[in-house]
N, C-alpha and C positions, 0 to 999 in steps of 0.2 A: 842331875841330868847328864847323860852321856852324849857324846857327839853322834852316836848312831841313832838317837831318838829323833823323831820328827817334830818340828815346830811349825804350827799352822799360823800364818799371818793373814789377817782379814783387813781389807781396806776398801772403802767406797770408790766410786768412779771418778773422783776429782783428783787433780794433781796434789792438792793440799793433804789428801789422805794417802794416796798411792806412793808418792815420791818419798816421804819419810819411811813408809813401810818397806819400800825397796832398799832404802839405805840400810835399815836394820837387817833385812834379808841378806844383802851383800856381805855385811860384816859377819853374820852368823855362818854363812856358807864358807867364807874365808877361814873361819875357825873350825870347819869340818862338820857342821851340823847339817842335817837334812831339813830343808825348808821348802814349804809349799805355800802358795798364795791363794786366797779366796777373794773374789771380787764380783761385781755385777756386770751387766752388759755394757754399762757406761765405762767401766774400767778397761774394757778392751781397746778403747781409744789410745791407751798408753801401753799397749802390748809390746811395742818396739823397745820399751825400756825394761821389759821382763827378762831379757836375755834368755838363758836356758832354765830359768826358774819355772818349775812346774806350777800350773795355775788351774783353778777351777772356777766356773761361773755359776752362781746361784741366783735365784729370784730374790729381788728386794725392791722396795718402793715405798713411796710416801702414801699417806692415807688421803691426801687431797682435801678439798673443801666441800664438794658435793657429796650427797649420799652414795651415788654410784662410785665416785672416786674413793671414798672411805671403804666401801665394800671391796673394791678391786685391790686397793692397797693392802687391806687386811689379808686377802687371799694370797697376794704375792708374798707377804711376810710369812704366812703359814707355810706356803710351798718352800720358801727359803729355809725354814726351820727343818722341814722334812728332808730337803736336799742336804743340809748341813749335818743332820744326824747320820745320814747314810755315808757321807764323806768321812765323818769322824769315826764311824764304825770301821770303815775301810782302812784309814790311815793310822788310827790309834795314836794321835799326837800326844806328846808329853805335856804340851802347853799350847794354848790358843791365845794369840795376841790380837786385840782389836785396835785398829787405828782410826775408827770412826767411819761414818758413812753407813748407808743402809745395809750393806751385806755384813757388816760387823755384828749387828744384833743377832741375826739367826745363828751364826757360827758360835759366837760367845755364849749365847743362851743354851744352845745344844750341848756345848762342852760342859757348862756348869751343871746341867741336868745329869750328865754322865759322870760327874765328879772329877773332871779334868781341870787342872789349874788354868786360870785365865788371868790376863793382864789387859787393862785398858790403857792405851798410850794416848795422852792428850798433847798434841804437838803445837797447839796454839799458845 
């Protein structure tokens, strides 16, 4: 992998996912890599920590307990996969790294379908 290639980092909307992802992003940027972040609406609460890191918001969510929640959650995940596919087509990342949380699944799944290398980082 060369430093001109893009690395896509995906993290859910909690500090437990976003902060470790941003730590890796900062290190990779310092080494000259192009890095972009994928998160969900909840992740925007930590936007002040993103600095100049380009970011993208995709749909993601839980399936919930009720039938209505399950259907709604499945639709959000499906929309997230469609959005992630479009983003991956646009960015052509060399690798996609998932740090957990709901938006990690659509992006990592879309990358795997396209044959792009993926990494799951478990920070717990």
